[in-house]
Each structure stands twice: as structure tokens, then as C-alpha cells.
Backbone as numpy.savetxt, mean C-alpha at the origin, in Angstrom:
# Nx Ny Nz CAx CAy CAz Cx Cy Cz
17.35 -41.96 36.88 16.82 -40.63 36.68 17.38 -39.43 36.75
18.69 -39.48 37.50 19.41 -38.45 37.49 20.48 -38.06 36.31
20.87 -39.18 35.54 21.21 -39.25 34.10 20.50 -38.37 33.17
19.18 -38.80 33.14 17.96 -38.27 32.38 18.00 -37.02 32.30
18.16 -36.42 33.92 17.42 -35.14 34.01 18.82 -33.82 33.89
19.97 -34.83 33.70 21.11 -33.76 33.54 21.01 -33.73 31.66
20.47 -34.96 31.35 20.73 -35.03 29.80 20.07 -34.18 29.26
18.42 -33.57 30.08 17.51 -32.29 29.74 18.09 -31.04 29.81
18.64 -30.90 30.89 19.35 -29.68 31.51 20.35 -29.30 30.24
21.44 -30.45 29.80 22.09 -30.13 28.69 21.49 -29.92 27.65
20.45 -30.57 27.18 20.23 -30.29 25.86 19.53 -29.03 25.70
19.13 -28.64 27.10 18.34 -27.26 27.21 19.37 -25.79 26.74
20.57 -26.13 27.57 21.62 -25.17 27.61 22.14 -25.50 25.82
22.15 -26.19 25.18 22.69 -26.43 23.96 21.80 -25.80 23.22
20.59 -25.88 22.77 19.18 -25.46 21.95 19.65 -23.53 22.30
19.49 -23.34 23.56 19.42 -22.13 23.98 21.06 -21.36 23.70
21.85 -22.09 23.73 23.35 -21.32 22.71 23.41 -21.71 21.51
22.76 -22.50 20.90 22.45 -22.57 19.19 21.81 -21.60 18.79
20.57 -21.29 19.50 19.56 -19.89 19.24 20.53 -18.20 19.12
21.14 -18.18 20.42 21.62 -16.91 20.50 23.14 -17.11 19.43
23.42 -18.17 19.25 24.76 -17.99 18.07 24.04 -17.70 16.78
22.88 -18.02 16.78 22.38 -17.97 15.23 22.02 -16.16 15.24
21.82 -15.91 16.06 21.08 -14.50 16.28 22.28 -13.48 16.28
23.38 -14.03 16.85 24.74 -13.24 16.61 25.37 -13.42 15.07
25.22 -14.29 14.40 25.46 -14.66 13.03 25.10 -13.31 12.58
23.31 -13.94 12.60 22.84 -13.39 11.05 22.28 -11.96 11.72
22.70 -11.59 12.96 22.07 -10.29 13.50 20.89 -9.78 13.34
19.89 -10.29 13.19 18.49 -10.22 12.91 17.49 -10.62 14.05
17.44 -10.80 14.94 17.37 -11.23 16.41 16.01 -9.85 16.64
14.98 -10.23 16.18 13.94 -8.44 16.29 13.75 -8.56 17.70
13.78 -7.36 18.66 13.84 -7.20 19.48 12.73 -6.32 19.67
12.26 -5.55 18.89 11.11 -4.48 18.86 10.84 -4.10 17.46
10.06 -3.00 16.94 9.62 -2.48 15.61 10.96 -2.62 14.67
11.04 -2.63 13.61 11.93 -2.11 12.72 11.87 -0.96 12.60
13.24 -0.11 13.08 13.57 1.06 12.89 13.83 1.80 11.71
14.08 1.08 10.79 14.55 1.24 9.68 13.91 0.70 8.24
12.49 0.90 8.57 11.18 0.31 7.28 11.63 0.65 5.93
11.50 -0.39 4.96 11.58 0.25 3.44 10.49 -0.50 3.20
10.05 0.63 2.23 8.50 0.10 1.22 8.52 0.80 -0.15
8.37 -0.68 -0.63 8.53 -0.38 -2.44 7.02 -0.05 -3.12
7.32 1.03 -3.92 6.28 1.54 -4.78 6.14 1.12 -6.09
5.05 0.34 -6.27 5.19 0.16 -7.89 4.71 1.31 -8.98
6.09 1.16 -9.95 5.78 2.33 -10.81 4.60 1.75 -11.99
3.99 2.63 -12.24 3.00 2.37 -13.44 3.35 3.09 -14.59
2.56 2.63 -15.86 2.97 2.72 -17.12 2.05 4.88 -16.90
3.03 5.45 -17.92 2.50 6.82 -17.70 1.35 7.07 -19.09
0.98 7.43 -18.46 -0.71 7.84 -19.24 -0.50 8.64 -20.39
-1.90 8.95 -21.45 -1.67 9.50 -22.58 -1.32 11.04 -22.00
-1.61 11.50 -21.18 -1.85 12.69 -20.73 -0.14 13.29 -20.22
0.27 12.18 -19.61 1.53 12.67 -19.14 2.83 12.50 -20.35
2.37 11.15 -21.22 3.35 10.92 -22.91 3.01 12.46 -23.68
2.20 13.11 -23.63 2.14 14.04 -24.19 2.92 15.20 -23.95
2.84 15.49 -22.97 3.38 16.76 -21.70 5.06 16.22 -22.26
5.46 15.04 -21.84 7.10 14.98 -22.25 7.13 14.42 -23.35
6.69 14.52 -24.32 6.88 13.83 -26.08 7.24 12.38 -25.76
6.70 11.71 -25.22 6.95 9.79 -24.89 7.77 9.49 -24.19
8.91 10.20 -24.00 10.29 10.33 -23.17 10.23 9.01 -22.25
9.03 9.29 -21.25 8.84 8.34 -20.07 8.16 7.42 -20.33
8.24 6.32 -19.79 7.39 5.14 -19.98 6.36 5.12 -18.62
7.22 5.03 -17.57 6.37 4.61 -16.28 6.66 6.03 -15.55
5.86 5.87 -14.15 6.24 7.22 -13.22 5.67 6.57 -12.30
6.29 7.26 -10.84 5.71 7.25 -9.52 5.63 8.87 -8.97
3.99 8.95 -8.89 3.91 10.31 -8.01 4.39 10.23 -6.59
5.05 11.61 -6.92 6.20 11.87 -5.62 5.78 12.07 -4.11
3.74 11.95 -4.35 3.42 12.24 -3.25 3.04 10.77 -2.43
3.32 10.07 -2.85 3.14 8.49 -2.26 4.65 8.27 -1.59
5.72 8.72 -2.42 6.99 8.90 -1.38 6.89 9.65 -0.38
6.65 10.87 -0.28 6.59 11.66 0.72 6.08 11.34 1.93
4.54 10.49 1.54 3.55 9.64 2.58 4.18 8.78 3.19
4.73 8.03 2.76 5.93 7.35 3.34 7.20 7.91 4.23
7.65 8.56 3.31 8.62 9.02 4.26 8.22 9.88 5.72
6.76 10.50 5.15 6.11 11.21 6.83 6.38 10.10 7.70
5.66 8.97 7.40 5.59 8.18 8.31 7.00 7.35 9.03
7.98 7.40 8.50 9.15 6.95 8.61 9.71 6.16 8.03
9.36 5.88 7.15 9.91 4.89 6.20 11.13 5.36 4.84
11.44 4.89 4.14 12.17 4.71 2.80 11.47 4.24 1.81
11.77 4.29 0.46 10.82 3.92 -0.12 12.05 3.14 -1.11
11.73 2.35 -2.11 12.45 1.70 -3.42 11.34 1.41 -4.25
11.47 2.01 -5.72 10.80 1.70 -6.61 10.72 0.55 -7.05
9.58 0.18 -7.54 9.11 -1.29 -8.17 9.22 -1.45 -9.61
10.24 -1.79 -10.12 9.79 -1.95 -12.24 8.16 -2.22 -12.43
7.98 -2.47 -13.64 7.36 -3.01 -14.34 7.75 -3.83 -15.02
6.88 -5.11 -15.45 7.33 -5.74 -16.82 8.49 -7.09 -16.39
8.52 -6.80 -15.36 10.03 -8.51 -15.15 9.47 -9.43 -14.93
10.40 -10.59 -14.73 10.26 -11.96 -14.44 9.83 -12.03 -12.89
9.18 -12.94 -12.69 8.85 -13.52 -11.33 10.18 -13.19 -10.35
11.52 -13.97 -10.97 12.45 -14.01 -9.54 13.05 -12.30 -9.17
12.68 -11.17 -10.22 13.06 -10.10 -10.11 12.06 -9.71 -8.56
10.81 -10.06 -8.65 9.56 -9.45 -7.57 10.14 -10.48 -6.37
10.43 -11.76 -6.94 10.40 -12.56 -5.24 12.22 -11.83 -4.63
12.77 -11.61 -5.51 13.90 -10.73 -4.53 13.66 -9.67 -4.12
13.32 -8.73 -4.61 13.06 -7.35 -4.04 11.82 -7.46 -3.19
10.86 -8.12 -2.89 10.04 -8.42 -1.79 10.46 -9.26 -0.43
11.47 -9.72 -0.81 12.21 -10.50 -0.08 13.05 -9.68 1.08
13.73 -8.51 0.43 13.96 -7.73 1.09 13.78 -6.11 1.66
12.32 -6.17 1.21 11.59 -4.70 1.74 10.68 -4.66 2.60
10.16 -3.90 3.36 9.19 -4.34 4.59 7.80 -3.94 4.22
7.67 -3.98 2.68 6.18 -3.66 2.30 5.88 -3.59 1.25
4.59 -3.25 0.59 4.37 -2.59 -0.86 3.30 -1.93 -0.80
3.17 -0.92 -1.96 2.32 0.39 -1.87 1.69 0.06 -3.67
0.29 -0.16 -3.48 0.21 -0.23 -4.92 -0.60 0.95 -5.26
-0.06 1.80 -6.08 -0.39 3.35 -6.01 -1.61 3.48 -7.00
-2.51 4.63 -6.85 -3.14 5.13 -7.98 -2.82 5.35 -9.35
-3.94 5.43 -10.14 -3.41 5.99 -11.40 -4.18 5.78 -12.48
-4.07 5.78 -13.69 -5.10 5.22 -14.77 -4.59 4.36 -15.70
-4.00 3.50 -14.98 -3.20 1.98 -16.01 -4.43 1.07 -16.34
-4.19 0.55 -16.91 -5.29 -0.27 -17.67 -4.94 -2.00 -17.45
-5.78 -2.81 -16.78 -5.52 -3.92 -16.46 -5.11 -5.05 -17.48
-5.37 -4.60 -18.88 -5.22 -5.62 -19.65 -4.10 -5.22 -20.51
-3.14 -4.52 -20.09 -1.58 -3.94 -20.79 -0.63 -5.59 -20.36
-0.26 -6.12 -21.30 0.73 -6.81 -21.06 1.98 -6.41 -20.52
2.48 -7.32 -19.28 3.45 -7.00 -18.31 3.28 -5.58 -18.03
2.07 -4.96 -17.50 1.87 -3.58 -17.33 1.96 -3.57 -15.50
0.68 -2.58 -15.34 0.61 -2.37 -13.94 -0.09 -3.84 -13.23
-1.09 -4.25 -14.13 -1.48 -5.39 -13.56 -1.30 -6.73 -13.58
-0.31 -6.67 -14.24 0.50 -8.14 -14.46 1.54 -8.10 -13.44
2.32 -7.13 -13.10 3.15 -6.61 -12.10 2.89 -6.86 -10.20
1.20 -6.22 -10.53 0.40 -6.56 -9.36 0.61 -7.70 -8.85
-0.11 -8.19 -10.06 -0.70 -9.80 -9.72 0.63 -10.83 -9.22
1.68 -10.49 -9.36 2.91 -11.29 -9.41 3.07 -10.63 -7.66
3.25 -9.92 -7.81 3.56 -8.82 -6.02 2.63 -9.71 -5.14
1.22 -9.56 -5.67 0.03 -10.13 -4.21 0.24 -11.46 -4.07
0.74 -12.52 -5.27 0.76 -13.86 -5.05 1.86 -14.26 -3.94
3.46 -13.18 -4.51 4.67 -13.36 -3.48 4.13 -12.79 -2.00
3.54 -11.99 -1.90 3.21 -11.10 -0.69 2.49 -12.22 0.10
1.33 -12.81 -0.23 0.44 -13.90 -0.02 1.52 -15.06 0.53
2.13 -15.60 -0.08 3.44 -16.47 -0.18 4.12 -16.18 1.11
4.59 -15.16 1.36 5.32 -14.40 2.40 4.51 -14.53 3.81
3.24 -14.11 3.81 2.24 -14.36 4.88 2.30 -15.62 5.28
1.82 -16.33 4.77 1.46 -17.77 4.45 3.02 -18.39 5.56
4.01 -17.83 5.02 5.37 -18.82 5.66 5.21 -17.99 6.71
4.57 -17.41 7.62 4.93 -16.75 8.62 5.08 -15.66 8.96
6.02 -15.14 7.72 6.40 -13.37 7.95 5.44 -12.40 7.46
5.44 -11.50 8.93 4.23 -10.32 8.33 4.80 -9.57 7.27
4.24 -9.77 5.81 4.06 -8.58 5.14 3.14 -7.82 4.34
2.88 -6.26 4.39 1.85 -5.91 4.34 1.84 -5.44 3.10
0.62 -5.07 2.42 0.18 -4.43 1.14 -0.87 -3.30 1.17
-0.54 -2.33 0.58 -1.59 -1.17 0.90 -2.00 -0.89 -1.02
-3.22 -0.74 -1.29 -3.73 -0.29 -2.70 -4.43 0.79 -2.19
-4.36 1.99 -2.92 -4.67 2.73 -3.02 -5.35 3.54 -4.41
-7.28 3.34 -4.33 -7.85 3.71 -6.01 -7.67 2.76 -6.92
-6.83 2.68 -7.96 -6.40 2.13 -8.69 -5.61 0.46 -8.39
-5.26 0.97 -7.37 -4.14 -0.01 -6.04 -5.63 -1.29 -5.84
-6.37 -0.34 -4.90 -7.78 -1.14 -4.57 -8.09 -1.74 -5.18
-8.65 -1.19 -6.44 -9.04 -1.98 -7.85 -8.66 -3.26 -8.11
-7.07 -3.20 -8.62 -6.47 -4.33 -8.53 -6.41 -5.12 -7.63
-6.43 -4.75 -6.99 -6.46 -5.89 -5.30 -7.95 -6.42 -5.78
-9.26 -5.88 -5.89 -10.03 -6.64 -5.98 -9.99 -7.57 -7.17
-9.47 -7.16 -8.32 -9.37 -7.55 -9.50 -8.65 -9.19 -9.63
-7.54 -9.25 -8.77 -6.61 -10.16 -8.49 -7.07 -11.13 -7.60
-7.91 -10.94 -6.46 -8.25 -11.87 -5.26 -9.18 -12.69 -5.57
-10.30 -11.71 -6.63 -11.60 -12.30 -7.30 -10.90 -13.17 -8.63
-9.64 -13.60 -8.77 -9.46 -14.70 -10.23 -9.34 -13.46 -11.47
-8.99 -12.17 -11.05 -9.53 -11.84 -12.51 -10.67 -11.42 -13.01
-11.20 -11.22 -12.20 -12.62 -10.62 -12.90 -12.58 -9.41 -12.29
-13.31 -8.57 -12.94 -13.07 -7.15 -13.06 -14.22 -6.84 -12.67
-14.82 -6.46 -11.45 -16.14 -6.43 -10.65 -16.62 -4.92 -10.45
-15.34 -3.81 -11.05 -15.99 -2.61 -10.59 -17.09 -2.12 -11.61
-17.63 -1.50 -11.10 -18.98 -0.42 -11.96 -18.72 0.85 -11.88
-19.69 1.53 -12.84 -19.41 2.67 -13.11 -20.12 3.36 -11.80
-19.38 4.43 -11.31 -20.33 5.23 -10.31 -19.96 6.70 -10.47
-20.69 7.63 -10.04 -20.73 8.89 -10.44 -20.55 10.12 -9.35
-19.89 11.23 -9.61 -19.81 12.07 -8.68 -18.58 11.99 -7.99
-18.04 11.08 -8.26 -16.76 11.08 -6.98 -15.30 10.88 -7.68
-15.34 11.90 -8.97 -14.32 12.28 -9.02 -13.90 13.88 -8.86
-12.46 13.90 -8.16 -12.53 15.65 -7.69 -13.40 15.66 -6.54
-13.86 14.91 -5.45 -14.63 15.21 -4.49 -14.10 14.55 -2.87
-14.53 15.51 -2.09 -13.72 15.00 -0.69 -14.99 14.59 0.13
-15.04 13.57 0.78 -16.06 13.30 1.54 -16.14 12.42 2.93
-16.37 12.11 3.88 -16.24 11.17 4.99 -16.49 9.89 4.78
-16.08 9.07 5.59 -16.23 7.92 5.37 -17.62 7.09 6.68
-18.26 6.46 5.94 -19.10 5.44 6.49 -18.72 4.36 7.55
-18.53 4.60 8.84 -18.05 3.05 9.27 -18.97 2.07 9.38
-18.58 0.83 9.02 -19.28 -0.21 9.70 -19.43 -0.55 10.73
-20.06 -1.35 11.54 -20.75 -1.27 13.30 -19.54 -1.90 13.88
-18.94 -2.67 13.08 -17.54 -3.66 13.49 -16.19 -3.33 13.46
-16.09 -1.85 12.86 -14.63 -1.14 12.81 -13.90 -1.49 13.53
-13.97 -1.16 14.55 -13.29 -1.30 15.87 -12.62 -2.42 15.89
-12.62 -3.62 15.39 -12.11 -4.95 15.44 -11.09 -5.21 14.35
-11.41 -4.20 13.15 -10.52 -3.94 12.30 -9.22 -3.46 12.64
-7.70 -3.82 11.82 -6.49 -3.63 12.55 -6.70 -2.14 11.90
-7.02 -1.74 10.77 -6.91 -0.51 10.34 -7.15 0.61 11.52
-8.54 0.29 12.37 -9.05 1.22 12.71 -9.03 0.96 14.62
-8.76 -0.07 14.78 -8.54 -1.02 16.14 -8.10 0.23 17.40
-7.23 0.88 17.21 -6.64 1.70 18.11 -5.93 3.30 17.45
-7.29 3.77 16.59 -7.17 4.89 16.08 -7.73 5.69 16.98
-6.79 6.67 17.98 -7.87 8.04 18.39 -9.20 7.97 17.55
-9.75 8.13 19.19 -11.25 8.74 18.55 -11.52 10.05 17.95
-10.37 10.82 18.09 -10.66 12.23 16.95 -10.53 12.14 15.96
-9.79 11.26 15.28 -9.22 10.56 13.90 -10.76 9.78 13.26
-11.33 9.02 13.96 -12.59 8.52 13.79 -13.95 9.64 13.88
-13.61 10.64 14.39 -15.18 11.93 14.34 -14.34 12.66 13.51
-13.13 12.46 12.99 -13.13 13.46 11.79 -13.38 12.91 10.44
-12.99 11.60 10.71 -13.21 10.46 9.21 -14.53 10.34 9.35
-15.32 10.32 10.11 -16.86 9.89 10.04 -17.95 11.20 9.96
-17.43 12.55 9.85 -18.02 13.51 9.84 -17.78 14.91 8.89
-16.25 14.99 8.59 -15.82 16.00 7.61 -15.22 15.31 6.20
-15.53 16.21 5.40 -14.65 15.59 3.92 -13.24 16.00 3.76
-12.76 14.68 4.55 -10.95 14.71 4.42 -10.84 13.76 3.36
-11.42 13.01 2.76 -10.79 11.91 2.12 -11.04 12.23 0.41
-9.97 11.99 -0.28 -10.19 12.69 -1.52 -10.22 11.58 -2.33
-11.55 11.88 -3.58 -11.45 10.45 -4.13 -11.56 11.12 -5.75
-11.03 10.49 -6.61 -11.01 10.64 -7.84 -11.07 9.49 -8.80
-12.25 8.94 -8.64 -12.13 7.77 -9.33 -13.60 7.47 -10.12
-13.68 6.60 -11.20 -15.38 6.80 -12.10 -15.82 5.27 -11.86
-15.00 4.54 -11.01 -15.49 3.05 -10.79 -15.73 2.89 -9.57
-16.23 1.96 -9.29 -16.41 1.44 -7.51 -16.58 -0.05 -7.47
-16.56 -0.43 -6.46 -17.36 -1.73 -6.02 -18.10 -1.84 -5.19
-19.08 -2.41 -5.61 -20.63 -2.53 -4.45 -20.18 -3.92 -3.54
-20.78 -3.97 -2.61 -20.67 -4.89 -1.45 -21.46 -6.28 -1.98
-22.62 -6.09 -2.89 -23.18 -7.21 -3.62 -22.14 -8.24 -4.49
-21.37 -7.22 -5.03 -20.20 -7.60 -6.32 -19.25 -8.30 -5.73
-19.26 -7.82 -4.47 -17.86 -8.40 -3.61 -18.03 -9.49 -3.23
-19.19 -9.67 -3.03 -19.89 -11.14 -2.58 -20.04 -11.83 -3.09
-20.30 -11.79 -4.32 -21.04 -12.58 -5.61 -19.61 -13.55 -6.00
-18.15 -12.48 -6.05 -16.98 -13.24 -6.35 -16.64 -13.89 -5.08
-17.13 -13.97 -4.01 -16.19 -15.17 -2.62 -15.44 -13.91 -2.12
-15.21 -12.52 -2.56 -14.32 -11.77 -1.69 -14.27 -11.51 -0.13
-16.10 -11.69 0.25 -16.51 -11.50 1.68 -16.10 -12.80 2.24
-15.47 -13.56 1.88 -15.09 -15.03 2.79 -13.81 -14.50 3.00
-12.77 -13.52 2.32 -11.25 -13.14 2.78 -11.09 -11.61 3.33
-11.79 -11.05 2.80 -11.69 -9.59 3.26 -13.04 -9.08 3.83
-12.77 -8.06 4.84 -13.44 -7.24 5.64 -13.89 -5.87 5.20
-15.05 -5.54 4.70 -15.27 -3.61 4.52 -15.64 -3.23 5.26
-14.88 -2.46 5.64 -14.48 -1.62 6.99 -15.15 -0.15 6.91
-15.35 0.36 5.68 -16.01 1.63 5.55 -17.01 1.57 4.03
-18.13 2.16 4.03 -18.61 2.30 2.63 -18.74 3.92 2.42
-18.89 4.45 0.90 -19.34 5.71 0.40 -20.55 5.52 -0.12
-20.97 6.57 -0.63 -22.08 6.84 -1.29 -22.01 7.80 -2.61
-21.96 7.65 -3.58 -21.83 8.22 -4.85 -22.86 9.08 -5.07
-23.21 10.30 -5.78 -24.23 11.29 -6.24 -25.51 10.65 -6.46
-25.72 9.16 -6.69 -26.85 8.48 -7.25 -26.93 8.24 -6.00
-26.71 7.95 -4.96 -26.69 6.99 -3.41 -26.35 5.78 -3.50
-25.67 5.25 -4.52 -25.10 3.73 -4.75 -24.01 4.22 -3.67
-24.18 2.74 -2.94 -23.01 2.26 -1.80 -22.19 1.40 -2.16
-21.35 1.99 -1.93 -19.81 1.37 -2.22 -18.72 1.41 -0.98
-17.91 0.24 -1.69 -17.20 0.28 -0.73 -15.80 1.08 -0.74
-15.43 1.79 0.40 -14.55 2.86 0.28 -13.10 1.94 1.07
-13.51 1.32 1.70 -12.35 0.84 2.70 -12.19 -0.77 3.03
-11.24 -1.74 2.79 -11.46 -3.09 3.17 -10.06 -3.68 3.71
-10.01 -4.53 4.16 -8.73 -5.05 4.85 -9.06 -6.76 4.86
-8.20 -7.37 4.36 -8.01 -8.76 4.16 -8.33 -9.55 5.78
-8.61 -10.46 5.94 -9.13 -11.08 7.04 -7.88 -11.73 7.95
-6.78 -12.34 7.17 -5.86 -12.88 7.89 -4.43 -12.09 7.62
-4.55 -11.83 6.23 -2.95 -10.81 5.94 -3.08 -9.69 6.20
-2.10 -8.69 6.39 -1.87 -7.42 6.19 -2.40 -7.21 5.11
-2.96 -7.01 4.64 -3.31 -6.55 3.02 -4.68 -5.09 3.38
-4.48 -4.01 2.60 -5.08 -3.46 2.67 -5.93 -2.49 1.58
-7.26 -2.08 1.02 -6.90 -1.61 0.17 -8.31 -0.30 0.74
-7.99 0.94 0.13 -8.91 2.26 0.20 -9.27 3.04 -1.05
-10.40 3.15 -1.44 -10.50 3.97 -2.84 -10.29 5.21 -2.55
-10.02 5.92 -1.59 -9.70 7.20 -1.74 -8.15 7.12 -1.92
-7.78 8.75 -1.22 -6.31 8.87 -1.61 -5.59 9.57 -0.63
-5.49 9.51 0.79 -4.79 10.14 1.79 -3.59 10.50 1.64
-2.91 10.10 0.79 -1.73 10.69 0.64 -1.92 12.27 -0.62
-2.64 11.92 -0.87 -2.98 13.89 -1.47 -3.18 14.66 -0.97
-3.79 14.89 0.44 -3.93 15.80 1.73 -2.63 16.90 1.89
-1.33 16.08 1.75 -0.73 16.41 2.31 0.19 17.51 1.19
0.25 16.47 0.19 1.50 16.97 -1.09 1.06 17.06 -2.69
-0.35 17.23 -2.61 -0.59 17.48 -3.92 -1.48 18.96 -4.02
-1.08 19.68 -4.62 -1.43 21.16 -4.75 -1.93 21.95 -5.76
-2.49 20.72 -7.26 -2.88 21.74 -8.12 -4.12 21.82 -7.54
-4.35 23.39 -8.28 -5.44 24.48 -8.13 -6.87 24.08 -8.65
-6.92 23.32 -9.54 -7.70 22.96 -10.24 -8.42 21.67 -9.30
-7.84 21.10 -8.90 -8.04 19.67 -7.74 -8.96 20.11 -6.42
-10.23 20.74 -6.79 -10.40 21.26 -5.47 -11.49 20.49 -4.79
-11.06 19.19 -4.78 -11.74 17.84 -4.34 -10.33 17.25 -3.34
-9.00 17.86 -2.78 -8.01 17.28 -2.13 -8.20 18.58 -0.79
-8.69 18.17 0.04 -9.03 19.10 1.21 -7.36 18.82 1.90
-6.62 20.37 2.30 -5.85 20.51 3.13 -5.88 21.44 4.50
-6.95 21.03 5.04 -7.44 21.49 6.42 -6.56 20.48 7.73
-6.72 21.17 8.36 -5.68 20.61 9.27 -6.44 19.51 10.05
-7.55 19.43 10.27 -8.01 17.75 10.22 -7.71 16.78 9.22
-7.81 17.35 8.13 -7.09 16.28 6.67 -6.00 15.91 7.09
-4.89 16.99 7.25 -3.66 16.50 7.12 -3.30 15.65 8.41
-4.31 15.66 9.32 -4.37 14.89 10.89 -4.92 13.23 10.08
-5.73 13.11 9.48 -6.02 11.66 9.01 -5.04 10.92 8.02
-4.83 12.12 7.01 -3.18 11.96 6.45 -2.40 11.23 6.94
-1.68 11.64 8.18 -0.64 11.25 8.68 -1.02 10.46 9.46
-2.42 9.90 9.86 -3.04 8.46 10.80 -2.52 7.56 9.55
-2.66 7.61 8.64 -2.56 6.39 7.58 -1.15 6.27 7.09
-0.57 7.36 6.98 0.86 7.19 7.21 1.59 6.50 7.91
1.11 6.84 9.34 1.74 5.95 10.15 1.55 4.70 10.49
0.19 4.33 10.23 -0.12 3.05 10.31 0.17 1.80 9.25
0.59 2.58 8.35 0.96 1.71 6.89 2.59 1.20 7.49
3.54 2.52 7.64 4.70 2.33 8.02 4.96 1.66 9.44
4.07 1.73 10.65 4.05 0.79 11.44 4.10 -0.60 11.55
3.11 -0.96 10.30 2.80 -2.53 9.76 3.82 -3.10 8.99
4.89 -1.84 8.55 5.93 -2.48 7.76 7.10 -2.61 8.72
7.32 -1.76 10.34 7.70 -1.96 11.01 7.66 -3.36 11.57
6.69 -4.47 11.46 6.69 -5.72 11.79 7.32 -6.39 11.35
8.00 -6.13 9.74 8.55 -6.90 8.67 10.26 -6.95 9.10
11.05 -7.72 8.81 12.63 -7.53 9.33 13.34 -8.05 8.19
13.00 -7.88 6.99 13.27 -8.22 5.95 14.55 -7.31 5.68
15.50 -7.17 4.95 16.57 -6.35 4.59 17.33 -6.67 3.31
17.83 -5.54 2.69 19.10 -5.93 2.04 20.09 -6.94 2.48
20.83 -7.59 1.07 21.89 -8.46 1.89 22.85 -7.36 2.15
23.47 -6.02 1.71 24.26 -5.40 2.05 24.11 -4.42 1.94
24.41 -3.07 2.23 24.62 -1.89 2.68 24.26 -1.02 1.14
25.10 -1.55 0.65 25.65 -1.37 -1.07 24.45 -1.51 -2.04
23.86 -2.75 -2.05 22.61 -3.04 -2.79 21.30 -1.70 -1.89
21.32 -1.97 -0.73 20.00 -0.86 -0.21 20.71 0.38 -1.00
21.39 0.77 -0.91 21.76 2.41 -1.22 21.24 2.46 -2.35
21.82 1.76 -3.65 21.42 1.32 -5.26 19.79 1.40 -5.60
19.24 0.67 -4.66 17.99 0.58 -4.62 17.02 1.55 -4.62
17.18 2.51 -3.59 16.48 3.45 -3.10 15.95 4.65 -3.96
14.86 5.26 -3.87 14.34 6.00 -4.59 15.42 7.49 -4.52
16.37 7.45 -3.73 16.94 9.03 -3.68 18.04 8.63 -4.94
18.11 7.70 -5.94 18.75 7.73 -6.63 18.29 8.51 -8.15
17.25 8.41 -8.28 16.31 9.08 -8.98 15.97 10.97 -8.82
15.92 11.55 -9.91 15.44 12.81 -9.86 13.71 12.94 -9.69
13.56 13.68 -8.67 11.82 13.84 -9.06 11.82 15.22 -10.12
10.30 15.45 -10.91 10.50 16.16 -11.69 8.96 17.19 -11.17
9.39 18.87 -11.09 8.11 19.49 -10.77 7.14 19.26 -12.43
6.11 18.54 -12.08 5.30 18.07 -13.15 4.04 18.99 -13.02
3.25 19.94 -12.01 2.21 20.86 -11.83 2.25 21.39 -13.15
1.04 21.33 -13.95 0.62 22.20 -15.21 -0.91 21.94 -15.17
-1.54 22.82 -16.16 -3.06 22.61 -16.11 -3.45 21.29 -16.69
-2.65 20.18 -16.94 -2.96 19.41 -17.46 -2.48 18.12 -16.47
-1.36 18.20 -15.73 -1.31 17.21 -14.74 -1.73 17.49 -13.37
-2.30 16.10 -13.04 -2.66 16.36 -11.82 -1.48 15.78 -10.31
-1.06 15.97 -10.40 0.44 15.69 -9.68 1.62 16.78 -9.52
1.46 17.24 -8.36 2.41 18.22 -8.14 4.23 17.72 -8.69
4.53 16.63 -8.30 5.76 16.01 -8.66 5.93 14.50 -8.86
6.57 14.18 -9.84 6.42 12.91 -9.87 7.82 12.17 -10.48
8.36 10.98 -10.35 9.42 10.23 -10.64 9.27 9.98 -11.63
10.11 10.34 -12.83 9.67 9.77 -14.44 10.98 8.72 -14.64
10.20 7.69 -15.70 11.75 6.73 -15.88 11.19 6.46 -17.20
12.41 6.73 -17.95 12.12 6.06 -19.24 12.16 4.26 -19.75
11.95 3.50 -18.64 11.76 2.42 -19.08 10.53 1.35 -18.19
């Protein structure tokens, strides 16, 4: 009996030493939130309007408002390119701490375009979470729509909605919103503002109804957190989150409140309260990324990947809705 007890004690000490040795070698033992989160933003194809402004020089872009939005929450940003093979996305996602699928005007049927790239990212992000590693995904407007499209098995379930372009509105919360990660710990002041004031910027012509959401089985995996109503009083989903994974979709644009200033876009709220809710969302996304501890293999590779390596262009004009953009020739 004594020999057996001593063997168990020895085994415990051995396992403890092995674990500690792994921590020392890998320098990856998380003792708290990741203090240097890096989030990827998927580039999307330049619109016809943008191509006409720059004589077709640029093929893809990232609106700088998304970059600044994430930076305001304490993250660094890496651009993610379109049209790459699966190994590229596998490699980049396993070195960063989350992904944003931005809004815009890209089509879903473009070969190697926004939707094809988002589909690969969605699958890999799902696999990462299934393996037990926390990996957040955030989709805004077009990003929200492409998430429903992919999750529904490439079924486009958006319908035409009316009066939701260049409009600020409040959110209508579902009764169980406090059980959802996105608003579970939100200060009462933030909920009050979102519920009563025109602080979410809407720039979309298409919406997803709860009925269509349920028809394709998405209500089995995603939870509707808020709804809105268009000018014809048609209710549509404005916020959703995955039941298991840290996947979030919003039909509105919290990044615009603080960082987009085109005079003609009267639907972007810039009030003090609008900025507060924008900052709340930025902090939430980045805090989700802090729960992931992926990192680049080397500091040099990290530095070469960051958005700081690219120039930002002042794009504001009567034809452009973005104050600044990162423009890419590929």
C-alpha cells in the first residue's frame, strides 16, 4: 500500500513538472486575458463606384472605420485577402485572435470573392471552436448577411426591406436578451440608450425575417437578440449570436458612429450616447478576442502582417461613403 501511494505521489509530481515545462517552452500559458489581441478584417472587392473614382486601379479595400473601431477597443488589425487557397486562411486564422466580416456592397456569386473567402473563414472558425479554442467572428451588415447565407448552406434568405438606408434607429430587444453573451454584462445605461435612441446606423436594402431564419433551420443554432422594423413595419433581425460559438452578426454599423463623417450620410449618429454604444461594441469584440491566445510564429511575421504596413487614403467625396480606406491593387 505504501509503495502504491508513493507511486501515485511520484506520478503527480512528474505530471506537474511536465505541464510546467511545456509552459516554459511554449511561453503560452494563459494566466489572464490576451493583452495584445490581433483581429483580421476580410478585404472585399471594390465597388463600381470606387473603381470609377480611382480609374480601376484598386481591386479590394478595407474601410478604415473598421480598423479604427477595433483599435479603439485595444486590438491590432491584420488584413485578410480574398481569393486565396484554404491553406492561406488556415494559416492566418490560427495566428490571430478573431475575424471581422465587414459591411459593403459585394456580391455573393463572385468567384473567389467576398462570400467564397468568408465561407472558408466561417468553416475554419467553426473547426477552431469545435477543437476547444475560443475564436470570435463578427459580421456587420453585409457580414451579417453572408453569415446567414453560409450558415443556411448557401441559401440567400434576405428579402427586400424599405427605408433602412441612411437611417439611424434604436433596437428592440428580445425578452431574454440578458441571457445572451453580447448584452449579458452591458451596463443598464447602454441598454437604455440602444432601446430608446436613434444610435444604430443602418445602410441596407435587404433584411432577414425571423420566419425565413427559422425556415432554413438557423433558429436551431443562432439566437435572435434584437429586431428592428422597416418603414413598412416589417420586422427583421438586427442582432444575432450563435448558441455555442462566439459568432455575432449585426445588421447595423456600430463602427460608423465614431469614424465616418460624410456630410450626406445623415443616418450616422454622432451624439455622445451614439459614441458610447459604439465604444461598447468595440470593447466587446476585442474582449472576445482577448479570450484567444493564438499568436504569430515570430515577431517579424507579425509585424509584416499588420495593417500598419499599408497606407490609408482619404476617400471622402460626393461619391464615396467612407472617410478613409485602405486600397489594395490585388
